[in-house]
C-alpha positions in Angstrom: 106.0 89.4 74.0 106.9 89.2 77.9 106.0 92.9 79.3 102.9 95.2 79.9 102.0 98.6 79.0 101.2 101.4 81.5 99.0 104.4 81.0 100.8 107.5 80.3 100.5 110.7 82.7 100.4 113.9 80.6 101.2 117.1 82.2 99.5 119.3 79.7 96.6 117.6 77.6 97.7 119.3 74.6 101.2 117.6 74.4 101.7 115.5 71.6 104.3 112.8 72.9 104.6 109.3 72.8 104.3 108.3 76.2 104.3 104.5 75.8 105.9 102.5 78.7 106.8 98.9 78.7 108.5 96.6 81.1 110.3 93.6 79.9 112.2 90.7 82.0 115.6 90.2 80.6 117.9 87.1 81.2 121.5 88.0 80.7 124.2 86.1 80.0 127.7 87.9 80.8 131.2 87.2 79.3 129.7 86.0 75.9 131.6 86.2 72.5 129.2 88.5 71.1 126.3 90.9 72.3 123.0 89.0 70.8 119.6 88.4 71.8 118.9 84.9 71.9 115.2 84.9 71.9 112.6 83.9 74.7 113.5 82.4 78.0 110.2 81.7 79.9 108.4 84.8 80.4 112.1 87.0 79.6 114.2 87.7 76.7 117.5 86.0 76.6 120.6 88.2 76.0 124.3 87.5 75.6 126.6 90.3 76.4 130.5 90.7 76.0 130.8 92.8 79.4 131.6 91.1 82.7 128.9 90.6 85.4 131.5 93.1 87.4 131.1 96.6 89.1 127.9 97.3 86.8 129.8 96.8 83.6 127.1 94.3 82.0 124.2 96.7 83.4 125.7 99.4 81.5 126.3 97.3 78.5 122.9 96.0 78.4 121.4 99.6 78.7 123.8 100.4 75.7 122.6 97.3 73.5 119.3 97.6 74.0 119.5 101.7 73.5 121.1 100.6 70.0 118.7 97.6 69.1 115.5 99.6 70.0 117.0 103.0 68.2 116.4 105.0 71.5 118.5 106.8 73.5 120.2 105.2 76.7 118.2 107.5 79.1 115.0 105.8 78.2 116.1 102.3 79.3 115.9 102.3 82.8 117.0 98.8 85.3 113.9 98.4 87.4 114.8 95.6 89.3 117.8 92.5 89.2 120.9 95.0 89.5 123.1 92.0 90.7 121.3 89.2 89.2 121.0 87.6 85.7 117.3 87.9 85.7 116.5 91.6 85.3 113.3 93.9 84.8 113.8 96.8 82.4 111.4 99.8 82.1 111.5 101.3 78.3 110.1 104.6 78.0 108.6 105.7 74.5 107.9 102.2 73.0 104.8 100.1 73.1 105.1 96.3 73.9 104.4 95.5 70.3 107.4 97.8 69.1 109.9 96.5 71.6 109.0 92.8 70.5 109.4 93.6 66.9 112.9 95.3 67.2 114.3 92.9 69.8 113.2 89.7 68.6 113.1 90.2 64.6 116.9 90.0 64.6 116.8 86.3 65.8 
């Protein structure tokens, strides 16, 4: 699974939170007939989206789609790089690389 997990930083050593952070690369195909994970595309995950690549609509649709597939809130998904590109770098807060891979790629 492409991506890596960063160490977590806790403000309080007694906090019991899931602080895993994973970064993944995504290759987006806008204007598709359905929203779907297609599989791996080099070091990225290939995803089809119905939204057009206009005015950030595909980026919004990607965050919503990933949140649904990963069962996490949209605020836990951050577009780090690639706002105007098909190739994007996404940070996912709260899930490990293994969890992200199993939830996204298991549905293929």
